[in-house]
C-alpha positions in Angstrom: -39.9 -45.2 22.5 -36.9 -43.0 22.2 -37.6 -39.2 21.9 -35.1 -38.9 19.3 -36.4 -41.8 17.3 -40.0 -40.3 17.8 -38.8 -36.8 16.4 -37.1 -38.4 13.6 -40.4 -40.1 12.6 -42.5 -37.2 13.0 -39.7 -35.2 10.7 -40.3 -38.0 8.1 -44.0 -37.9 8.1 -43.8 -34.1 7.6 -41.4 -34.2 4.9 -43.8 -36.9 3.0 -46.7 -34.7 3.8 -45.3 -31.6 2.2 -44.2 -33.5 -0.6 -47.4 -35.0 -1.3 -49.1 -31.4 -1.0 -46.2 -30.2 -3.3 -47.3 -32.9 -5.9 -51.0 -32.2 -5.6 -50.9 -28.4 -6.1 -48.3 -29.1 -9.0 -51.1 -31.6 -10.3 -53.7 -29.1 -9.9 -51.6 -26.4 -11.7 -51.0 -28.5 -14.7 -54.7 -29.2 -15.0 -55.5 -25.7 -14.7 -52.6 -24.6 -17.7 -54.2 -27.5 -20.1 -57.7 -26.2 -19.4 -56.3 -22.7 -20.1 -54.5 -23.9 -23.5 -57.2 -26.3 -24.5 -60.4 -24.7 -23.2 -61.3 -28.2 -21.8 -59.7 -30.7 -19.4 -59.3 -34.0 -21.7 -59.0 -37.5 -20.4 -55.3 -37.6 -20.8 -54.8 -35.1 -18.2 -55.6 -37.8 -15.7 -51.7 -38.8 -16.4 -50.9 -35.8 -13.8 -52.3 -38.1 -11.3 -50.3 -41.1 -12.1 -47.2 -39.0 -12.3 -45.2 -39.8 -9.3 -42.0 -38.1 -9.8 -42.3 -34.4 -8.8 -39.3 -33.3 -10.6 -41.0 -34.7 -13.7 -44.4 -33.1 -13.0 -42.7 -30.0 -12.4 -41.0 -30.2 -15.7 -44.2 -30.7 -17.5 -45.7 -27.8 -15.7 -42.6 -25.7 -17.3 -43.2 -27.0 -20.7 -47.0 -26.1 -20.6 -46.3 -23.1 -19.4 -44.2 -22.4 -22.5 -46.5 -24.4 -24.9 -47.3 -21.8 -27.9 -50.6 -23.3 -28.9 -53.0 -26.3 -28.3 -51.1 -28.6 -30.4 -48.0 -27.9 -28.3 -49.8 -28.9 -25.1 -51.6 -31.9 -26.7 -48.4 -33.2 -27.5 -46.9 -32.6 -24.0 -50.1 -34.5 -22.7 -49.7 -37.6 -25.5 -46.0 -37.8 -24.0 -47.2 -38.8 -20.6 -49.1 -41.7 -21.8 -45.8 -43.4 -22.5 
């Protein structure tokens, strides 16, 4: 295998690994915020695991962070189920 091809494949693997790690950390942070806002982790929070788009997950994190009350946090969770 050509060394430049090998390096490109390794870099792509690293990039995918970093992205997966970032997604997992965002998902974990969202679950922690929900638990802090609601006092428990409802089943709807499982939607974080199925949210494939990191940008969407990041937006959800921001919205949860700014949610003024439990009702707003629940509304955010419900919006993910659609």
